N, C-alpha and C positions, 0 to 999 in steps of 0.2 A: 576231450582235451584239445581239440582243434579249434582254430578261430572260426568266426562265423562266415568268413569269405573263402575258406579253404575246404575243399572236399575232394574225394577221389573219383576219377573218371573210369570209364570202362577198361581202359588200358592199364589201370593201376597207378597212373601218374596223378599228382595233385592238380586240381584245377581251381580257378577262382583268383587266387593271388598271383599265380604264375611264377612262384618262387621255387618250385620243385623241392619243397620241403625245407628250405633254408630261411623260413620266415622267423619273425621275432619270437612267436610262441612255440614254434617247432612242434606242433601238435598233430601232424598229419598221420603219424604212426604210433603204434603201441611201443612202450619202453624206449622212446626215442631219446637221443642225446643231442643237445644243442651244440652245433659246431661253431664255437666262438672264434675259431682260427680260420674260418672260411675266407675272410677278407685279408688275411695276413700272408704276405709273400714269403717264400722260403729264402734263406740267405744264399748268397751267390756260391755256386759250386755244390750245393746240397741237393740230392735227388729226393723226390717224394717217396713216402713209405709205400711199399708195393702191395700191402694187404688192405682189403676193404671189408666192411661189415655189411652183410646182406640179410634182409629180413624176408621170411616166408610167411605162411599163414599164421595169423594171430601173433603170438609173442616169440615164435621160434626164430632165433638169430644164429648165424654161423659166420666164421671168418674164411675168406678166400684170398688167394694170391693172384694178383694181376700180372701174369707172366707175359701177356701180349702188349703191355704198356698202353692200355686203352685209356682214353680221356673220359673218366667217370666222374659224375657229380651225384649229389643226393637226389633220389627220385628216379634214376635211370633203371630200366628193367634189363637184367642180364641173364644169360644162360650159364649155369654153373655146373661143375662136375658133380656127378652123383653115381650111385651104384644100384642098378644099372642105368644107362642112359644119362640124361641131363635133367636139371631142375631149373625152374624159373623163379627169380626173386627180385626184390627191389633194394637198391643200394641205399643204406641208411646212414653211413658214416664213411668218410675218407680222410686221408692225411694222418697227421701225428696223433690225433685222438684215438685212432684205431689201435695204435701201439699201447696207449694207456688202458684201453678196454681189454686188450689181450692180456696185459699184466694183471688186471683186476680179475679176469676169468681164469688166470693161471694157465695160459696158453703160450707156448714157446713160439715167438715170431720167426725163429730160424729153423723151425721143424720142417722136415721134408714131407710130413704127412698132411700138411695143409692142402686142401683141394684148390683147384685153380678155376679161374673164370675163362670160359671158352670165347664168348663174344657178347656184344650187345644183342638183345633179343630182337628178332625180326618180327614183321607183322604176322607171319605164319606161326611163329612160336607163341605169340600172344594169343592168337585165335585158338590154338590147341589147348593152351593153358586155361583160357576162359571157358572153353567147352567142358573141360574136365572139372573145373570148379563148380559149374552149374549142376553137375550130377551128384554132388556131395549131399545135399539135403534129402533128396529122394532115397539115396542109398542108406542114409542114417536111419530113416524110418523102417526100411526093410530089414536092415541089420538088427535093429532092436527087436523086431518081430521074430526073427529067426532065433535070437538068443533066448527070448522068452519061451519059444516052443521047445527048445532043447533044455529048459529048466536050469540055465546057467545063472549063478548068482554073481552077475557082473552088470555094469552099466556102460554102454558105449556112448561116450560123451561127445566125440568129435571124429571127423574123417578128413584127412588131408591127402589130396592127389598130388603125385609128382608132376612137375611141369610138363613133361612129355606124355603124360597120361598112361604110363606103363606100370605104375604101381600106386596102390592106395594104402595109407597108413591108418589103422583104426586105433584110436586112443580110448582106453577103457579104464574104469576104476573098479576095484574089488577088494573086499576085506579079507578074503581067503584065496588060496591057490585055486586057479580055474584050469580045468582040462578042456582046451578049446580046439583040439585036433579035428573033431567032427565039424566044429563051427567054421574052421578055415576051409574045409572041403566044400561046405555049402556056400560059403561066400565066393569062392573061386568059380563054382558052377553058376551061381546067380549073377555075379557082376562081371565075369569074363575078364579078369585082370589079376595081376599079382597082388597078394595080400600080405600085409605085415601088421602084427598085433603088438602094441606098445602100451604097457601099463604105466599109469601116472597116479600121483597122489591126489587127494581131495583138494589141496591148496593149488596144485598145478591145474586141476580141472577148472577151478574158479578163475585162475589167471587166464586160461585160454578162452573161456566163454565170456568173461567180463560181467559187468553189472554195476548197480548203484548201491553203495553201502548205507548204513543207518545214519551216517553223517550227512548224506545228501550229495556226496561226491562219488566219482568213479572209484572202483576198487583199487587199492594201492598195488595189489599184486599184478593187475593188468595194465598199470600205467607206468610205474617207476620201480617197484620193489622186485628185486631179482633173487635175493637170498631169503629162504624161509627158515627162520630160526624157531626153535621150540618155544612155545608159550605155555607157562604153567599157571595153575590157579593161585599160586603164591603171589604172582604179579598183581592180581586183583585184590588180594588181602592187604598187601603193602599200600595200595592206593585207596584203601577204605571203601572199596566198591562192594555192593551186594552180590553175593554169589548166585546170581540168577542166570541159568544157562541160556535163556531166551535173549537176554541182553548182552551176554558176554560172547556168544557164538556168532561167527560170521556166516556168509552164504555157503561156505564150504563145510559147515557143521563143526568146525574146530574153533578154538579160542581165537579171538581177533588178534591180528598181528600188531595192531596199534596199542595193545596193552604193554608192549615193551618199549614204546617210544619215550615215555616219561618215567619209566621205572627207575633209572639211575638217579634222577633228580629226587625222587621220593626216598630212595635208599640213603642218599646223602643227607637229606633233611632229618631222617629218622635216627641218625647217629647222635644227635643232640637230645633225643628223647630217652628217658629211662625205660627199662623193660616193663612192659605192661602186665606180664604174668607174675610180677613181684608184688606182694601185699605190703601195705603201709601199716606198720604197727604203732599205735598210739596208746596213751593211757586210757582213752575212752573206748578203744576197741580196734579191731583190724578192719582195714578198708581195701576194697578191690576196685581195680580200674574198670570202668564201664565204657568209656569212649575217649577218643583223642581227636584233636583237630590239628593237622600238620601245618596248615597255613597260619593259624593264629598262635600256635605253640601252647595250646591248652590241653589239660587232661581233666577228666571228670571221674571222681571216686565216690564210692558209696560204702557206708559201714555194712558189715554183715548183719543180716536180718532187718536192714533198713534200705533195701535196694531202690525204693522209690524216691529217696532223698539223695540227690546227686550234689556233690560239692566241686566247684570249679577251682582248679589250681594251675599255676604256671609251672613250667619245666624247672625253673630255678627253685621254686618252693618245694617241689617233689624231691629234688636233689638234696636240699637241706634236711628234709624229713628222713630220707634214706641214710644220710650221713649220721644223724642223731641215732638212728636205729642201729647202725653198725657199731656205734660207740656205746651201745646198751644204755642210752639215755633218751628214751622216746619222748616225743613232744606230748603236750597235754591233749590236743585235738587238732583236727584239720581246719576247724573254723578259724583258728588263729591266723592262718595264711590266706584266707579269702579276703579279697579287696572288693568290697561292694562299691562300685562307682555309680553315682547318680548321674544319669544322662543330662547334659545341659540343655536347657530350653532354648531353642533357636527362635529369635525374634526377627521377623521380616520387616524391613522398613518400607514405608509407603512412598515410593519415589514420585508417583504421579498425583498424589493427593486425592485419590479416589478409592475409598474403602469398600463400597458396595459392589457386590458381584452382579447385582441386577440393575446396574445403572444404565444398561443399554436396552432394557425392556421398556415397552411402551406402557405408560400409565393407563389404568382403567378409567374409562370415561364414566362420570356420574350422570345418571338420568335426571333431567331437569323436571321439577314438579310442574312447572307451567306447561310443559309439553304434554304431560299426562292429562291435565285439564283440557288442553286444546283438543286432544284426540277424543276425550269423553264427550265434549260438546259437539264435535263433528259427527260422532255416531248417533247422538240423540237427534240431531237435525235430520239425518237420513231416515231415521225411524218415523219422525213426524211427517216427512214428505210422503213416505209410502202409505201411511195411514190416511 
C-alpha cells in the first residue's frame, strides 16, 4: 500500500520521501489513518490532545498518554509502558484524530488505565529492539517443531518480542482447547525468556500475516478492515453467486469479508422482485422460477415437465400474473407477457470512403510472359555453348 518512493529503514522510520509517514498516500504502515489535520493549526488557547496512537508489529495498535508533553509526530519511535518493562513502537497518529479513533474503538479518553509514553527511543533502545526482532523467525521454526513433537493440535502463526526483549508473545490458532503447560516449559527452557501464549482467530491470523487476495490487491483485513463481521452463505445466495467453497473462501479459510460489501444493495434491489419460491398458476399449467437477473429486472420461468423451455418475464408482468392468481382468475399462458424484441441492425457509415479492409496490402505482381521466354532462351544458349 506504500508509494514507490517510501520504504522503511533499519530504525523503523520511513525513508525515501522523508515525510515520516505524512505523505499523500500514507501507506507506510498497516491499518494507517491519513492525518488530514496535520497542517491545520489549533485555535488559540486550546491544547493538543494528550493521547497518541502507537503501532507495534504487524497490525497491533494501542493508545498511550503523552504525560511528559513530548513533541511527537508520525513516524517517531517511542518507548511505552508495558508489563513488565517497556515496549518499543512507532507513532502512527497524533492530535484530534486520536480522539475519534478512541471513540471508534470504544476507549474512554479520560480513563486512568491508559498506559503512558516514557520517552523517545534512544539508539540503545532501537538496537535492543532490532536484535530481538531478528530472533523471531528462527524461534518460530523451533517452536513449531516442539509443538509437533508434543502432538498438539495448534498452529503457531507469529511471534512478537517486547521492545526490551524481556518477553515473547506466541500467537497461535486452534480449533479446540489446547493444554500447552508442557509447551510453555519447553519454550522457556529453549528460548530463555518469558513466554506468553495468545490465541487468535483465523481471520486475525490472516490480518497479521498479510497477503494478496484473489482480486489482486492486498488483503482488506491487513490494510484497512478492523472489525470482522460474520459472513453467511446466504450473502452469496442473494448475490446469485455459485456456492463454490474454493471461490468464496479467503486465505483464512473462512468466507470472504467482501461478500458483505454489496449485500445491502442487493437486498434493496430484491425488494422489487416477487418471491422466487412461488409458482405461477396459469390455464396452461404451473410454472416455476428458474433464474433471475437483478440488474436487468428479469425472471425466467418454465412450465412443469417442460424445464428446458424457459420464458423470460419482467417483474411487472410477474406481479400482474400473481395478482390475477390471487383473484382466482388465472391468465391463459405466460407467452402472452413475453415481448420478443428484434435487435436493430446497426449500420456503420463509411466516413473515409474506403470499404476494403485489404486496401493497405501490396498487390501481387503478375509474371510477365516475355520474361519467361527470355529466361528460356538464355538457358538454351548456355547449353549450346557447353556442347
